[in-house]
Steps between C-alpha positions, in 0.01 A plus 500: 500500500582809301545293189159347556337840532680622193381194309142557603527867409631414158219253438232746613652768285508267203136406562391860531695591193335220315160621615569857400632382168192283457277793577696718264467241232128477560475881482698506182292217372186695581624792297566285201191284527251794530453526121454126491238515771314777322470285188322238706262733676202295390644197673553719805137607476393137518750429774394809697139397460576164647691659782220757571226248423330742267546589130772759447631700207850654502635780281868460596721260701838567662740350752476647851663473847360563849773463760627145430189392327512489120185538307317611194354848464188503291391845384163600367321213670128457473311252710195350330182347632486123472135508408482792260865542414445871570771708668460530875825675587775680315849529650809679379740241640466156648820348638508130563793397725649161574676372802857440377601256768170313497506481122860365508407258773192371319652533152189689383371859528349563845283812516601739779248774429306718263542875505238714333622857460379816340135445461204727556163382610179701486241376746144627492200449723159500340177612664437144618830497684665246265871547432642468148833561324454704185761595234876490530634815333851451635597268207346437166285195457445301190540698181635783718151577630418503872257239616188654646322183601444496874645217703319377809689556824441145615677374188807704587490395866460140398799532273721668762432240767565206262861597434752325724736801498401840376653844548347822383735797464435858406138436435270803484147436607236763426165457666177687428213440739137511408484849654779622277770504766844417359799329664846452359718229661843382399594147602877517542510136594233241552607141559250219484586145592227244449505137587158346469290678772800651673574852396749763601496862391771752575554835343550874501280758336439874498177691456558812297325799659582835660660308787628171352405196704745215527374148565690190607316174552548131573202266466492128558171327444352164430197433295362580164550858405156522353327371815583748781266335754729196516827686518735496798758773494768690687539856377764762566450846358725802543368829361701823524420847367134423541289798387170464677321754282584298188437156636190588704339789316162329471524324834256615769446383855215626719495840334877552469713523190877499472613813317875476550777318686806286441645199677632150493354168606617146554246222502524135601183312427381142517206364301340164555258373242473850358420659841726749671576349839793706614640837416794686644584846383763760569377835369638851499285776353584871486312824421167329463201724438152364550207678342175485698193506284287611794656841558706532180826542690847346491651334806876452491687207654870577523600141565335164551719198562499169682478124482151382420368146504196303402418142582199280438424183683164351411247772595741698713672800351788675666626844405801642677757772484832554666747789511229716351600861460242763400613855436204729427503869425364586844652223709772235513391171647748303705595159363207274570345166421159348464331163477147427384330161489182459299268205459286442194174325558289298264340816367837632392480768772814592691480554875793621712636263763811683615628852457836611635683820418791668667421864415206681348474876445131578540509830316655341192263206515203736529625699203532183293151380593334837444635515148425145410177337395507254787257703712138579455399865499371470855822340623702757310320785681546336839869435445563851370345650811735301723808670356720223636868526585747315720627146466428144607790269593530126553141444412359147505148396407390139523159414359358169613163531334277763346685817580173690564474306829731656758562172682662360184762772507824536685662832464816661632678813397700795619390841385708814501392865468163408358281784378138494390248779472198539721194319374155604610485424873849349515804725552809512286846414633854581402823336618315204651754236593451159659418142426197273458467129563172320423476125556150453364309578817690763699707786385770687687583854397803672647559866430827682552478824306694822509378828355162346430254738336128453566284661234127502568355788299146399584565581865836673550595844372844391388720189511647418841862395533580237762866472588465155652225240470533168676231245556355162427165390368330164495283435195224240492210427278365355183461641154210724592551572867828617650602624839819685582619512857736795547740423783745731668516764232730789586507819294756770563615821338639834619148628568320221679521150644212253468424145613226324303310174536175361370320303235406559139245288314483476122193346338449474126285781358470655847687802634773415752409493868748611765533485877813694583630682803814700549669728745739771395681814599572804284761760585360768270127546525459698170603202287206291622320604182735274305370194681128577522260376226406854404416410140167373624409846630448842350814666365437800723564280806835403359596859435388601847689223680817579305493862610334461839751273671818704530698310762473250785544135584255211489560231758323184617284489189289204384337400173215256454386396153223242486256425220466463127722740309215581265326673794806696608507742686189336647280805524211257448575329834602171340854514625744679721775740412633688799817693578545614858796650675643758731692803380705780649676818392264533205446830316164507323456746215128440480439764230719705273568855623365413845734483800642157574400298803839428652641239737190283500493175698214256488342215307403432141228264388451411133200265486305421187357825372596715801815657626536673835797677655471594867774713654507556875678832452660717235614852428316715247654839420676480835176439692459170694197300381364185657302201375541580132295266283548466126237270356420382147153342536484344154811434297287372211278806472481693175644797685722399788504745791709534814335629816743668737395607850644561845398567859425864600807705594569825685761721337600854418381695195859534383523120467171487314622774267819301439285200402279713273793665326665166430189357336266588213288676760738791454297582188194556720565517873858599424374836381393567858842408634669737256274792572420470870684402814302292751643449843361241740412132531228288348356151498524328161357193331546419131403225263632456145337300224760435231381370160809326368407556137453873559749610762418864425140439611569423865207571730572659838274531803635705785368650823688758710378651827679790672466752787681826580682519166648815346474570124709764321493590132860499384620840386224696668390612843180299485488261793214305658558377852334243726368298207299195599295258297524207266574468130468216258712455190528280196751483220337801333294685760493652846181580693442655838202673660486755777867500595518761774785740568610855581591754227605855596379433852154421370331162468494356153341194348686330221360260241704300254366364171649351188367643176536358152591755237488461122750246384432286808734714710459486875499806723495504878307803618493647849233764563473746792331837569636777723548876535818685404631850558707702255817407688421129468420546132840665453663192645312282252569717197856589597446863402403825672139614456449691826584830328174492309284237675354459848241281665413135553342246265335161501734265314444154356820296467539189290827308505530288185751218480509359147648163420723653233494872579646721774307588812257789445313714749192677364367805686166657418302785653238763416722756683209632704662677793811603306558861392735556204637847436606501134422736211172486314383155399744319729363658817246321722293582804485267798136408450542452126515149355776415259629154412852419608687178425853395569676179399822417682706228335780334693702396195777358716672568828673811362239634257165660567255620235198721570222609267254773599176623349330815630162525335526565129739793526828354620696178511851401591742209480778493760805275528692471826825318568614379837805673636633479855195299609266770371326555169616803303287652223685454170259593225149637451274520200238767573212457260260787448144421404349158446683176427748287690851621564767274357810401692790741443793324339769729648545690825347844540167676459292468186182690414267333253134494422216639296279787608202669352625836628857577609647822629871512425567625849431148633811377319718810508530488875724193465736678262639698790581190703838635603317725741180303543573124503223259409379179660751387761776703331466306174605694194271526204625266229227503239173652389252326274171687513215533257201729542188585311542867600804679639485848647802730486364803677222621266624291210342169416653197322309187397599131485848571624768239567799601710806280530790611712826339599817630665827520315803638680385823671189554288158361437414413143127548459318396184157651445272352238138568411298597195571865595851473639820339383806607689790424728612669818828491683440583865770504769458231761581765757307810397680819595564842356813391315408195291289565195175337393505426131189435298473419134159438344418406149133565560324690779128565479367684807144545612391769742266392781443806714248329724717200580809522706474875549744624756738213447823661392868450519730698724760659272730579790560120537550422133838429344617638165264401219571433135179430307461440127179382336490466123126507458282665765126548508301672769145382478427567131780754454808391310799667666772336292837445661543615857835559668518584868819557697506611861757530773450536872505840671443594859118479504436285198612462144637734242338424165790552266323384191139441405469447129204392289574435134276394214465572126293813571617627833814556705474603863795573726472591864682496828417576855467346843298241686494609860311294749154497335548801268612477141634809322580488127592771250575473131355523157335285240525542125284334233545505127146375445261599768209321338675165505630568846147559626382191317780290668377638830156364412337835418242512219678719245300432186373863497816668631817537297821655631846459358730596782508630851678525829430531868713628784411408855604528861273271701465330833257254662457265788615149417762327296625620163334207327159557658418877488203608710277741297327617812830628642651606171657853511745722308522676167479393135531680166335360185593594145341313205585577139260538203211262487137456413177404663313291247157341456327783682172391350363158524594227735795562729635162431508538120832489321625775267679395185851629441414718186241715686744551785762640258253737336471703825865599478521526118652832384283480190196550727618847619317705221177335599561587866553871394175498298328369807423164336532255794263237377765231493627590846158484651472143382854376568611639842688772678875555469718674759850635502585417862365419839686653798446539868645516848357288778528508874424158656369476852309231682435312178379808300662680206441881513558717194425859398679510171418193298464604139407323177603708201353417160456663154134591557481542878679519833381310803600611853443273799518582873412297806547157655537152358451235769725194459409341827120534458505517116287812478514850339450858622605722206422828321539476125526809270490456120603789275445431124689687240236476222135413469461138439291201569657183639356177628555438869626181655231295659697416811834533669786336322820342620597760762307767690705773331421377152138459598479862616654623174250309295213636707627862466533474123147360478352786706702780338441422131139460395350362183551831318811721499336846540701681766791489749413465868633364835322222688556388868377190674532326834581128486434301816447139587658158443732433216259262335197735497582866587242779505559784247340835600540822294598807701496782242576587138 
């Protein structure tokens, strides 16, 4: 056996060796015979032409092998047209192979195949759509020039399908469409096997693009290749790396374009007589982006895969899909399937016969349809409004005839979490789950939904969530008339439970009609607004219901809805919509800021356009009310109102006040409750009209009757007892007439009215008249007046209660019957009429403000604070003169005002408040007084403003007027130790002897005084600077210094000011008497004196700053230096020039005086060497017996009396001239009486001629202005 095997092995080895050697020999032979073959390339051209059945030219021939098939490789091959002998194809290499075994067996070459490799074909499409091959630049043509003659595509196809075996390798095909689009495909391998009408094509190719596409195909077909309508074929196509954007750039379907995407696809197809009868496809596409022309947006598809089929049998077309997976950007579909059967009629119109699909996402389908061009604009709008979502499962539709006829349809599906928006009169639903089964005549709908949301914006305020919905409905009808029988519907959530049954009718182009009834319970009454169709009513009703119902439970409630929905809520009477039920434990907040009706129990009725709530009992502000009715008569009115009323009740005023103060009535009636206490009971009825759109405009009608009630004004002793009567009130007013009571043990009648003030402010005013004594007035004013007032007055009292102001009590009287014992203009006799007004303001429970006005001479503003249940006076502003006193900002007493005439004593009395305290022991804290005229003893100041304020232990007083500018520092407690300091920049005083005479200060009470005034005038006299220092002594003041200083005068004095007597002694010196007299307002134009002095020791009754001439007494000595009396002739007021004045004293004039030439003197005046005299002053007169005027030409001696008090003269004047002369005499008295007497004496002594020396004597008597001159003797 082993030998046998070894023998066989040896034989097989020998055979194989022989074969390999044979092959090697053939290979070696091929190498050696290649040059031989190339020499016979023309013969090969002929032979190749016979083999290819077309003329061929060859550039080169060589031996070639393909596996075990020997052959000839022809290079540079050109195929020519049989008809025109023109080139139709150029190829680099054509290999013709022979079957070695078959050739050996048949002893002749047997062709095994033709391989065409390395060619390039350019294919173009002209505008007519015809395909042609043009130019072959890959190899050179004849004469090394490319052939540019186009070759018809059918010629090439005809050639390819006439070759028994043909393989194309590495063939580049470039295609240019008529639109200019270019494709570049490389055929790696394309095998064609043709046997008569049987053809087989297999091959691999690649499309060169951004994502290369690989193609593998197998095609078997029968028929002529140029007659597709008679071809039967089986096709397999496998495409991978498919770039959708490159293959389908120009492809559009119903408004969509493919912009990107990759995938692979396998196709099995069957064609019969050129018609596709069956197609099976396995496709996988990724990252597909569809562009919608409608909205210019991209819609991504992450993945689309599945098995898809198509089959045609006669006029029936079936389209199906299995294992379909759709992964969209917003959703991932579960694996599904579908099946559609269509029938094409004679008019080439397709009608559906069967539609089955396992899963359909409605939102994605709606999105696809809305962005396609499948819908009309009207359908597009309708579908968009639906806003569909949810899914359909296991859907089956069978169409037995025209699908528009409902009886031709059978329909079954399951729907899950369906959502669609509300449409017109139909509500929207979310999370609707159930199933539908329609058999062509009857439909069954079963609903089993959780978390169902009912959205009906036309009726409901907001969507309603239903935790569980279970029910069945029976649907019947035809295309245009449907009825839905709702059976056993149960609706449940955590707020309510409802059972529903009834019918709904749907007719084409007619609003739905319903006949529904339901019963329900609701644990929380306030949420009823979620379930009522409040959208049909005014928004104010919605707002009111939301805030009105605060708590409670609705039980045993029923709903009836019957009629056409277009008439809802049936205010026209064409239907019924009613909600009735019983409630308990309800709190009704019927209006904002009003007290809540609590713990109501009763019934509610919501019927058409009315709503009524009737509560058997309730609590309002703690008061039991019965039979409370809240009624809305017309829910459809332009302005919806609620009428709220109740049965009459008997209660206490304290309960009524509690109600008022917890409601907006506190702005009106509440003012009464805050300002008065009312004790007792009353009967009360009220009615409220509440406009829901203007809750601030609630109307109130109230009626209160009472008997034996006590009224007290809070914070005062005013009380009215035994009140009886009736008052009516509204939201803004209170009225009452002839309410009777007892005030101060006297009958009183009280009327109440509501007044409207500017700005539409409401004031409640109570008016009463009665009599009051001083003691009762003191209780009202909270201050003591009995010290200066006595009597009884008629008093009118008005109590004003403003809606936004404190309670005020106004008192008014003419004060007849009241005697007032005050100084001067403030005093009043009992029978005298003088207006008095007082306003008492109860700012709050602890603050009282009072304003007084006493005629036009005095006013006051008082502030009192409550302390230990009693009001204590805190601050007073006492205003002198006219005007209203302002409220003091700080505690204490303030004096303000403006007077025409003010005596300083009216203010100075308060400066000693340590000993004499002011009003109710209040300390003076400020002075702000202005006066047209101020009297300080006999001194007068005009337009004076005085401002004083305390600082530490002193008063700082600022005095300002046109005549006075100064500051004073006055001790708050005036005593004999603390000094008064005064510093004035300007002090102009005016004497008024007839005003204020006798008014003087008491020096024994004055403290030390330091007074400095820089510029002082007394009437028209300029006194310069005045310094006054005084210190207290036992009976008055010691005047340490009295100094008057100016440019022309310096006076120093000292003395005492005892009680009402002033004693001063000192001297005054002037360096220019003329200017001094001029500064004292004397006319000195005709009197010139250079220097002088006076010594005095004087006393008078009065103050140092206001000397009394009538009481002036003492001694004075006058000594004036050289001077002159000028302008003796002519007018007394004429001025003398300075040169003539000097000539009187010129030494050069002495010789003329000795020669008795006095002509110049007579014309220019009289000079003197001195004027001297001693004076005794008594009772306002100056007595002298030695006054002498000594001059160069005469001596004048004067004796007698000069009256300062009466301004008269009683003198004897003796003139003794030294020479004869003639001098002019002054026409009248000049600046002073002394100078006037001198001028008169000179005139009488010296005549017009100087003839002799004599002595003349005259008596001068009479007033200063016009004395009588009488000569006595010569």
